[in-house]
C-alpha angles and dihedrals in degrees: 000000000000092000092045092048091049092047094051095060090045092052092045090052091050091051091051092050090048089052091051092056114078120246104245097204095050101040099039095089093047092048091050091052091049092048092049091050091048090052093050094055095059089045091054091046090048091049090050089049089049091049091048089046091051089048089050090049090049090049089049090051091046091050090052096051100023096207092157091056097041096054096057091045091051091048090054096053100033125063115245092223119087117262095247092051092050091049092048093050092047092050093049093050093044092052090048093051092048091049091050089050091052090048091053090047091054090049089052090053091048091049091050091050090049091053091048090053091048090052093047092049091066093063102084142358120241125200110238098217115167097326115115116243090242089069094053120089114253117265092018111146111236138174122220135171127221148107125287121230104211089171092065106048133144129214111216106215130211096039120140135197123187090348094306124118122238148120139275116228117231113194124182116236114200113211123211091249091060099259121128124216126191111230118201102217095187144265128318126188124256111264095217097258133047087218087066108050121192119267106252099162117127139169104261119201115238091248132009141157118238131192124209148130125277110241145149131261112266110262131203120236090227134023088251110105097024116132122170117214121266116264092219136030139064128326141283095049123208120230139162123212094337127180123236094249090055090053089047090056093048094046095043095230139071119270132202111269092242135045135225123238106217113236115249091242095055121103126243093042142118132211107340116176098146120196131172110268125254134032122318115262092248090067092052091048090052091051091049092053090048092054091049091049089053089054092049093049091048092052090047093053091048091051091049093050092046092052092048091050090052091053092051094055114107 
């Protein structure tokens, strides 16, 4: 019993020591998996450190050469378009601006000539005789005899005087030789409604002599706003920038191709402060100089950008 009792503790202790020691055959696969996993973690961390190191090296290289900063700066100071395209566009715009300036300069010369003709026309009065108005110089003062037709008058719409809207009164004058001339008897104020036209009727003598300037019908710069007179209806008939053939059709007889602006001192007229049409030449000269200044500024900007681009080249 003593031996057995002593052997039991010894055996029990051996079993406990055997249990403490790992079983190599059983635990070898698990240990291999743990070792492999432990090896992978440092590799990943090393790879991350390598990546971060490569990024740091790239940043160091970028900081040394600064390509990311140079490119935006160059794009700010240099045009994105090629040099030849920028030069071609500049040349096209400059030629256009110069041409517009020359056009305005020619208009200024035409306006000055028109005002000179208007001033010369006030010198003397010519008797019309049998000559058609188309053969008489514009703005020439003429005298002609005939009979007014107050029952066949036109109101020329969209005419202003002193900033106020109104009409110009066109009254046919029948000459003894059968011709009919439209006489512009002046401007009347707008009545407030086109349904209520101003009263322009008057007692016309059977025969009278009128004095006025030969001129043209007012014309619109564009077709917008034109309104021929009605072919039927009551008189006077409203119209806006009509043509002579349209007035012929409404009146029922052929008219002279030009009209007469009634002199301010003549009877049976309204407001008559005649001026040559169009803008004064000074306005056209100013516009011409503006266009040429645009061309000069454009060329200057192109030269500055071209010089800056040349300085930015490596």
